[in-house]
Backbone as a chain_set.jsonl record, in Angstrom:
{"seq": "XXXXXXXXXXXXXXXXXXXXXXXXXXXXXXXXXXXXXXXXXXXXXXXXXXXXXXXXXXXXXXXXXXXXXXXXXXXXXXXXXXXXXXXXXXXXXXXXXXXXXXXXXXXXXXXXXXXXXXXXXXXXXXXXXXXXXXXXXXXXXXXXXXXXX", "coords": {"N": [[-11.392, -72.519, -66.681], [-8.482, -72.52, -68.629], [-5.806, -70.247, -68.708], [-4.879, -68.142, -71.226], [-2.292, -67.687, -73.739], [-1.64, -65.689, -76.407], [0.297, -65.851, -79.066], [2.971, -64.392, -80.814], [5.626, -65.073, -83.112], [7.961, -64.414, -84.707], [10.552, -61.97, -83.814], [9.797, -62.511, -81.295], [10.271, -65.109, -80.308], [12.544, -65.353, -81.691], [15.234, -63.08, -82.775], [16.61, -59.836, -83.955], [19.105, -59.818, -82.991], [19.868, -62.315, -82.442], [19.72, -63.647, -84.95], [21.829, -62.12, -86.198], [23.96, -63.256, -84.919], [23.976, -65.873, -85.832], [25.859, -68.553, -87.226], [25.23, -69.989, -90.036], [22.165, -71.28, -90.69], [20.835, -72.853, -88.221], [18.456, -73.029, -86.83], [15.179, -71.459, -86.703], [14.347, -70.554, -84.5], [15.258, -69.081, -81.251], [16.851, -70.645, -78.811], [17.104, -69.702, -76.088], [15.003, -67.983, -76.031], [12.84, -69.762, -76.403], [13.113, -71.326, -74.152], [12.372, -69.59, -72.276], [9.831, -69.043, -72.796], [8.777, -71.663, -72.135], [9.027, -71.508, -69.316], [7.088, -69.744, -68.944], [4.933, -70.941, -69.698], [4.875, -73.456, -67.754], [4.804, -72.071, -65.551], [2.247, -70.549, -65.463], [0.294, -72.788, -66.479], [-0.76, -72.293, -68.866], [-2.687, -72.386, -72.049], [-1.611, -72.08, -75.592], [-2.445, -69.894, -78.316], [-1.588, -69.324, -81.522], [-0.785, -66.532, -83.125], [0.83, -65.654, -84.856], [2.291, -64.789, -88.156], [3.351, -67.131, -88.919], [1.378, -69.023, -88.626], [-0.007, -69.126, -91.18], [1.709, -70.415, -92.898], [2.59, -72.662, -91.909], [1.699, -75.855, -90.35], [-0.06, -76.437, -87.175], [1.138, -78.662, -85.801], [3.842, -78.457, -87.37], [4.896, -76.092, -86.13], [4.835, -76.782, -83.446], [6.881, -78.77, -83.529], [8.951, -77.283, -84.237], [9.382, -75.776, -82.183], [9.941, -77.717, -80.189], [12.579, -78.577, -81.456], [13.992, -76.497, -80.754], [14.328, -76.771, -78.242], [11.939, -76.827, -76.574], [10.338, -78.56, -74.004], [8.162, -81.235, -74.684], [4.639, -81.75, -73.766], [3.545, -79.399, -75.883], [1.396, -76.808, -75.547], [-0.323, -75.917, -77.844], [-3.176, -74.854, -78.986], [-4.873, -73.777, -80.801], [-5.138, -71.27, -83.615], [-5.517, -67.712, -84.264], [-7.902, -66.237, -86.475], [-7.329, -65.336, -89.779], [-7.482, -61.983, -90.66], [-7.421, -60.05, -93.095], [-5.811, -56.831, -93.468], [-6.865, -55.884, -91.112], [-6.09, -55.053, -87.668], [-3.946, -56.876, -85.522], [-4.959, -57.085, -82.873], [-7.824, -57.201, -83.295], [-7.95, -59.796, -84.517], [-7.542, -61.367, -82.295], [-9.609, -60.737, -80.659], [-11.833, -61.57, -82.312], [-11.187, -64.192, -82.295], [-11.629, -64.711, -79.549], [-14.196, -64.278, -79.115], [-15.6, -65.891, -81.069], [-14.934, -68.283, -79.959], [-15.446, -68.293, -77.043], [-17.558, -66.47, -76.986], [-17.147, -63.945, -75.591], [-14.922, -61.637, -74.21], [-13.861, -61.896, -71.965], [-12.073, -63.6, -70.898], [-9.193, -65.157, -69.243], [-6.15, -63.881, -70.614], [-3.138, -63.364, -72.231], [-1.608, -61.231, -74.71], [1.486, -61.623, -76.627], [3.875, -59.952, -78.453], [5.922, -58.449, -80.865], [4.882, -56.259, -81.882], [2.695, -53.291, -81.589], [0.142, -53.605, -82.195], [-2.679, -53.718, -81.178], [-5.785, -53.713, -79.572], [-7.281, -50.813, -77.543], [-7.277, -51.549, -74.104], [-6.676, -54.261, -74.409], [-4.92, -57.218, -72.972], [-1.457, -57.096, -73.225], [1.694, -57.712, -73.973], [4.631, -56.159, -74.972], [7.326, -57.059, -76.992], [10.752, -56.289, -77.373], [11.981, -56.585, -80.629], [14.77, -56.509, -81.138], [16.03, -58.03, -79.315], [14.315, -60.093, -78.519], [12.174, -62.184, -76.587], [12.485, -61.827, -73.15], [13.524, -62.469, -69.855], [12.284, -60.547, -68.237], [10.15, -59.628, -69.691], [8.911, -62.181, -69.592], [8.104, -62.043, -66.782], [6.149, -60.267, -66.675], [4.196, -61.134, -68.312], [3.414, -63.461, -66.951], [2.491, -62.311, -64.604], [0.196, -61.051, -65.573], [-1.201, -63.318, -66.65], [-1.664, -64.681, -64.446], [-3.389, -63.144, -63.115], [-6.869, -62.527, -62.421], [-9.453, -61.567, -64.885]], "CA": [[-10.703, -72.386, -68.054], [-6.979, -72.378, -68.491], [-5.282, -68.884, -69.243], [-4.545, -68.163, -72.819], [-1.294, -67.118, -74.392], [-1.685, -65.358, -77.769], [1.741, -65.809, -79.023], [3.567, -64.172, -82.045], [6.755, -65.869, -83.098], [9.117, -63.636, -85.193], [10.495, -60.885, -83.015], [9.494, -62.837, -79.777], [11.144, -66.41, -80.171], [14.019, -65.184, -82.227], [15.457, -61.652, -82.768], [17.567, -59.502, -84.863], [20.397, -59.941, -82.346], [19.945, -63.654, -82.396], [19.933, -63.983, -86.483], [23.193, -61.82, -86.531], [25.023, -63.986, -84.332], [23.944, -67.43, -86.492], [26.646, -68.848, -88.278], [24.551, -70.814, -90.821], [20.852, -71.459, -90.1], [20.505, -74.262, -87.585], [17.182, -73.035, -86.241], [14.645, -70.376, -86.99], [13.818, -70.047, -83.075], [16.214, -68.861, -80.326], [16.66, -71.555, -77.866], [17.007, -69.006, -74.99], [13.572, -67.387, -75.921], [11.996, -70.778, -76.186], [13.228, -71.778, -72.689], [11.721, -68.509, -71.334], [8.312, -69.324, -73.207], [8.49, -72.854, -71.381], [8.937, -71.055, -67.936], [5.889, -68.864, -68.742], [3.805, -72.064, -69.714], [4.899, -74.095, -66.81], [4.413, -71.253, -64.239], [0.734, -70.305, -65.57], [-0.476, -73.652, -67.032], [-1.662, -71.67, -69.999], [-2.671, -72.86, -73.366], [-1.243, -70.993, -76.52], [-3.219, -69.56, -79.414], [-0.723, -68.68, -82.314], [-1.455, -65.345, -83.763], [1.866, -65.189, -85.749], [2.233, -65.161, -89.554], [3.72, -68.628, -89.028], [0.183, -69.91, -88.861], [-0.34, -68.983, -92.5], [2.55, -71.172, -93.711], [3.011, -73.998, -90.887], [0.527, -76.355, -89.386], [0.2, -76.473, -85.751], [2.243, -79.621, -85.639], [4.908, -78.03, -87.532], [5.107, -75.075, -85.294], [5.169, -77.527, -82.237], [8.082, -79.42, -83.738], [10.071, -76.102, -84.334], [9.563, -75.406, -80.668], [10.691, -78.808, -79.682], [13.746, -78.593, -82.043], [14.881, -75.381, -80.291], [14.38, -77.008, -76.731], [10.779, -76.877, -75.651], [9.926, -79.918, -73.591], [6.753, -81.553, -74.89], [3.895, -81.419, -74.588], [3.45, -78.108, -76.414], [-0.197, -76.596, -75.464], [-0.854, -74.886, -78.735], [-4.69, -75.352, -79.048], [-5.585, -73.111, -81.965], [-4.605, -70.202, -83.95], [-6.301, -66.839, -84.546], [-8.324, -66.078, -87.679], [-6.65, -64.226, -90.651], [-8.488, -61.004, -90.999], [-6.445, -58.973, -93.985], [-6.058, -55.473, -93.474], [-7.28, -55.801, -89.841], [-5.329, -55.073, -86.42], [-3.827, -58.264, -84.863], [-5.857, -57.206, -81.735], [-9.137, -57.577, -83.718], [-8.044, -61.215, -84.823], [-7.552, -61.988, -81.134], [-10.839, -60.337, -80.253], [-12.607, -62.458, -83.136], [-11.031, -65.749, -81.837], [-12.365, -64.818, -78.103], [-15.845, -64.168, -79.341], [-15.86, -67.292, -81.735], [-14.489, -69.524, -79.01], [-16.162, -68.012, -75.782], [-18.54, -65.525, -77.123], [-16.705, -62.764, -75.018], [-13.613, -60.94, -74.055], [-13.653, -61.968, -70.618], [-11.015, -64.779, -70.665], [-7.709, -64.569, -68.688], [-5.244, -63.98, -71.515], [-2.158, -62.022, -72.55], [-0.788, -61.282, -76.012], [2.854, -61.174, -76.67], [4.228, -59.604, -79.768], [6.83, -57.409, -81.072], [4.354, -54.869, -82.4], [1.747, -52.776, -80.656], [-1.042, -53.79, -83.056], [-3.647, -54.234, -80.495], [-7.05, -52.826, -79.361], [-7.214, -50.443, -76.367], [-7.606, -52.51, -73.228], [-6.338, -55.833, -74.282], [-3.753, -57.402, -72.2], [-0.482, -57.242, -74.211], [3.468, -57.338, -73.635], [5.3, -55.848, -76.423], [8.764, -57.587, -76.898], [11.751, -55.794, -78.116], [12.381, -57.485, -81.473], [16.144, -56.616, -81.249], [16.573, -59.158, -78.358], [13.419, -61.258, -78.322], [11.599, -62.484, -75.204], [13.351, -61.806, -71.89], [12.724, -62.883, -68.403], [11.411, -59.419, -67.615], [8.825, -59.71, -70.411], [8.04, -63.218, -68.987], [7.481, -61.997, -65.584], [5.26, -59.264, -66.709], [3.288, -61.939, -68.82], [3.196, -64.352, -65.973], [1.664, -61.596, -63.698], [-1.038, -60.88, -66.55], [-1.901, -64.494, -66.792], [-2.237, -65.199, -63.079], [-4.501, -62.221, -62.589], [-8.205, -62.533, -63.003], [-9.689, -60.371, -65.789]], "C": [[-9.336, -71.905, -67.798], [-6.784, -70.807, -68.998], [-4.839, -69.046, -70.475], [-3.225, -67.266, -73.095], [-1.368, -66.775, -75.837], [-0.339, -65.13, -78.133], [2.126, -65.576, -80.779], [5.011, -64.803, -81.931], [7.878, -64.933, -83.664], [9.244, -62.429, -84.39], [10.467, -61.418, -81.47], [10.379, -64.016, -79.469], [12.261, -66.411, -80.98], [13.938, -63.461, -82.367], [16.405, -60.972, -83.643], [18.98, -59.796, -84.303], [20.815, -61.479, -82.586], [20.434, -64.182, -83.887], [21.419, -63.409, -86.754], [24.212, -62.536, -86.118], [25.021, -65.665, -84.896], [24.933, -67.363, -87.265], [26.041, -70.148, -89.085], [23.195, -71.043, -89.927], [20.587, -72.833, -89.533], [18.893, -74.133, -87.071], [16.571, -71.655, -86.608], [14.189, -69.689, -85.451], [15.22, -70.023, -82.186], [15.934, -69.75, -79.056], [16.264, -70.749, -76.501], [15.522, -68.385, -74.765], [12.577, -68.757, -75.662], [11.997, -71.317, -74.702], [12.343, -70.679, -71.801], [10.222, -68.744, -71.809], [7.904, -70.761, -72.372], [8.26, -72.354, -69.894], [7.459, -70.497, -67.849], [4.591, -70.073, -68.744], [3.727, -72.959, -68.303], [4.38, -73.335, -65.465], [2.943, -70.941, -64.313], [-0.187, -71.552, -65.941], [-1.404, -73.263, -68.082], [-1.736, -72.589, -71.104], [-2.13, -71.556, -74.399], [-2.135, -71.157, -77.764], [-2.049, -68.945, -80.172], [-1.512, -67.4, -82.996], [-0.323, -64.831, -84.872], [1.693, -65.545, -87.181], [2.678, -66.644, -89.974], [2.47, -69.445, -89.236], [-0.469, -69.946, -90.155], [0.496, -69.951, -93.387], [2.939, -72.603, -92.986], [1.8, -74.435, -90.261], [1.014, -76.141, -87.932], [1.465, -77.384, -85.303], [3.71, -79.181, -86.046], [5.548, -76.915, -86.632], [5.807, -75.914, -83.895], [6.427, -78.24, -82.374], [9.185, -78.476, -83.754], [10.455, -75.746, -82.988], [10.464, -76.418, -80.203], [12.117, -78.856, -80.116], [14.762, -77.612, -81.403], [14.855, -75.591, -78.659], [13.27, -76.924, -75.934], [10.77, -78.479, -75.235], [8.516, -80.333, -73.842], [6.028, -81.745, -73.547], [3.828, -79.887, -74.74], [2.062, -77.668, -76.383], [-0.629, -75.597, -76.422], [-2.198, -75.599, -79.133], [-5.347, -75.0, -80.203], [-4.651, -72.026, -82.447], [-5.772, -69.187, -84.229], [-6.64, -66.725, -86.016], [-7.447, -65.068, -88.593], [-7.738, -63.205, -90.887], [-7.48, -59.789, -91.796], [-6.953, -57.578, -93.703], [-6.329, -55.07, -91.949], [-6.007, -55.814, -88.837], [-5.152, -56.473, -85.859], [-4.738, -58.355, -83.456], [-7.202, -57.66, -82.098], [-9.106, -59.133, -84.201], [-8.098, -61.862, -83.464], [-8.937, -61.707, -80.599], [-11.79, -61.378, -80.915], [-12.509, -63.832, -82.562], [-11.787, -65.771, -80.405], [-13.731, -64.984, -78.227], [-16.223, -65.561, -80.035], [-15.787, -68.455, -80.91], [-15.467, -69.408, -77.644], [-17.334, -67.117, -75.723], [-18.322, -64.2, -76.176], [-15.251, -62.52, -74.798], [-13.012, -61.15, -72.672], [-12.532, -62.955, -70.042], [-9.681, -64.144, -69.975], [-6.622, -64.941, -69.876], [-4.032, -62.857, -71.489], [-1.718, -62.48, -74.102], [0.435, -60.852, -76.087], [3.305, -61.182, -78.043], [5.061, -58.595, -79.945], [6.176, -55.975, -81.757], [3.064, -54.453, -81.298], [0.194, -52.804, -81.216], [-2.28, -54.326, -82.248], [-4.605, -53.063, -79.982], [-6.728, -52.229, -77.97], [-7.793, -51.41, -75.338], [-7.097, -53.989, -73.076], [-4.928, -55.935, -73.653], [-2.687, -57.722, -73.033], [0.899, -56.756, -73.563], [3.961, -57.219, -75.01], [6.783, -56.097, -76.1], [9.582, -56.724, -77.884], [12.37, -56.731, -79.247], [13.911, -57.517, -81.702], [16.751, -57.84, -80.311], [15.612, -60.187, -78.096], [12.863, -61.355, -76.815], [12.585, -62.607, -74.264], [12.689, -62.333, -70.707], [11.995, -61.767, -67.865], [10.074, -59.406, -68.223], [8.04, -61.068, -69.722], [7.451, -62.971, -67.627], [6.303, -61.003, -65.685], [4.049, -60.1, -67.404], [2.663, -62.967, -67.859], [2.16, -63.57, -64.994], [0.395, -61.323, -64.362], [-1.87, -62.207, -66.277], [-2.468, -65.071, -65.318], [-3.169, -64.334, -62.45], [-5.649, -62.516, -63.179], [-8.537, -61.345, -63.857], [-10.608, -59.355, -65.101]], "O": [[-9.047, -71.065, -66.946], [-7.668, -70.271, -69.665], [-4.394, -70.143, -70.811], [-3.194, -66.128, -72.625], [-1.117, -67.729, -76.573], [0.254, -64.222, -77.55], [1.745, -66.277, -81.716], [5.523, -65.026, -80.834], [8.797, -64.731, -82.871], [8.22, -61.774, -84.19], [11.043, -60.813, -80.566], [11.152, -63.984, -78.512], [12.97, -67.416, -81.014], [12.958, -62.748, -82.152], [17.162, -61.784, -84.175], [19.924, -59.997, -85.066], [21.967, -61.793, -82.884], [21.358, -64.984, -84.017], [22.193, -64.08, -87.436], [25.279, -62.565, -86.731], [25.825, -66.515, -84.514], [25.112, -66.385, -87.992], [26.398, -71.273, -88.738], [23.178, -70.992, -88.697], [20.197, -73.787, -90.207], [18.207, -75.148, -86.954], [17.347, -70.722, -86.816], [13.777, -68.537, -85.315], [16.133, -70.821, -82.396], [14.926, -69.594, -78.368], [15.255, -71.068, -75.872], [14.959, -68.288, -73.674], [11.68, -68.748, -74.819], [10.961, -71.692, -74.154], [11.738, -70.984, -70.773], [9.39, -68.555, -70.921], [6.739, -70.905, -72.002], [7.291, -72.814, -69.289], [6.729, -70.726, -66.885], [3.6, -70.087, -68.014], [2.629, -73.154, -67.782], [3.724, -73.848, -64.558], [2.32, -71.047, -63.256], [-1.394, -71.417, -65.741], [-2.539, -73.716, -68.236], [-0.944, -73.529, -71.166], [-2.204, -70.364, -74.101], [-2.513, -72.246, -78.197], [-1.446, -68.05, -79.58], [-2.703, -67.406, -83.308], [-0.491, -63.854, -85.603], [1.007, -66.526, -87.467], [2.44, -67.199, -91.047], [2.492, -70.452, -89.944], [-1.422, -70.707, -90.322], [0.069, -70.281, -94.493], [3.547, -73.497, -93.574], [0.985, -73.679, -89.733], [2.135, -75.782, -87.573], [2.462, -77.023, -84.678], [4.669, -79.425, -85.314], [6.767, -76.934, -86.468], [6.936, -75.739, -83.437], [7.107, -78.353, -81.354], [10.289, -78.81, -83.324], [11.605, -75.46, -82.653], [11.61, -76.141, -79.848], [12.94, -79.158, -79.252], [15.986, -77.745, -81.434], [15.287, -74.728, -77.895], [13.404, -76.93, -74.711], [11.111, -79.406, -75.968], [7.65, -79.754, -73.185], [6.597, -81.871, -72.463], [4.048, -79.171, -73.763], [1.387, -78.173, -77.28], [-1.205, -74.57, -76.061], [-2.246, -76.76, -79.538], [-6.256, -75.687, -80.668], [-3.575, -71.809, -81.89], [-6.902, -69.636, -84.419], [-5.78, -67.071, -86.826], [-6.929, -64.072, -88.087], [-8.84, -63.575, -91.291], [-6.929, -58.855, -91.214], [-8.128, -57.211, -93.69], [-6.005, -53.938, -91.591], [-5.012, -56.482, -89.118], [-6.137, -57.2, -85.731], [-5.156, -59.42, -83.002], [-7.778, -58.446, -81.345], [-10.187, -59.718, -84.278], [-8.7, -62.935, -83.413], [-9.426, -62.668, -80.006], [-12.517, -62.04, -80.175], [-13.492, -64.544, -82.356], [-12.488, -66.739, -80.111], [-14.381, -65.754, -77.519], [-17.104, -66.268, -79.546], [-16.457, -69.47, -81.101], [-16.15, -70.362, -77.273], [-18.015, -66.962, -74.709], [-19.278, -63.441, -76.016], [-14.437, -63.309, -75.277], [-11.929, -60.7, -72.295], [-12.214, -63.006, -68.854], [-9.245, -63.001, -70.109], [-6.271, -66.105, -70.069], [-4.023, -61.785, -70.884], [-1.545, -63.612, -74.555], [0.661, -59.719, -75.663], [3.195, -62.172, -78.766], [4.97, -57.702, -79.103], [6.779, -54.943, -82.053], [2.618, -55.181, -80.412], [-0.737, -52.15, -80.745], [-2.857, -55.333, -82.658], [-4.346, -51.859, -79.959], [-6.027, -52.889, -77.203], [-8.77, -52.078, -75.676], [-7.078, -54.698, -72.071], [-4.027, -55.1, -73.727], [-2.89, -58.734, -73.704], [1.125, -55.76, -72.875], [3.755, -57.983, -75.953], [7.391, -55.531, -75.192], [9.184, -56.473, -79.021], [13.191, -57.585, -78.911], [14.377, -58.431, -82.382], [17.778, -58.461, -80.582], [15.99, -61.177, -77.468], [13.206, -60.526, -75.972], [13.513, -63.396, -74.44], [11.487, -62.586, -70.619], [11.099, -61.987, -67.051], [9.039, -59.232, -67.58], [6.856, -61.055, -69.386], [6.432, -63.57, -67.283], [5.507, -60.958, -64.746], [2.911, -59.764, -67.076], [1.48, -63.285, -67.982], [1.119, -64.12, -64.634], [-0.587, -61.371, -63.622], [-2.996, -62.197, -65.779], [-3.484, -65.746, -65.154], [-3.726, -64.642, -61.396], [-5.644, -62.778, -64.381], [-8.017, -60.249, -63.644], [-10.918, -58.313, -65.677]]}, "num_chains": 1, "name": "protein.A"}
């Protein structure tokens, strides 16, 4: 089974600083952050499960296209999205997806988000939404994805 990257988008693949630098909206995603995401995927051969609010308003194909428009080289390995559980922590959505898909939480995975809305013991890297995904974040994510549970 391939490792799984549970991916948030806002605050991870874009940032406060990046939006401030924009002169007119050319993309909703920061190409620098998208390149770092590509490095994570290429290094770990992981699949992506979106847990971003983007999953509520965009199809998987639209999200893949946005990533490609920002410089991601296809294929984009988005395989699914977490269920929406209103009023629940994002970590519970991840847990529900893992149990619905594999009937356990033993998979090799890492959640990347700009919030800390996760359950105790879940493998998570919290990104600073002022700057978005960095190489230091990527190194931590890669280490978690290449480690066995």
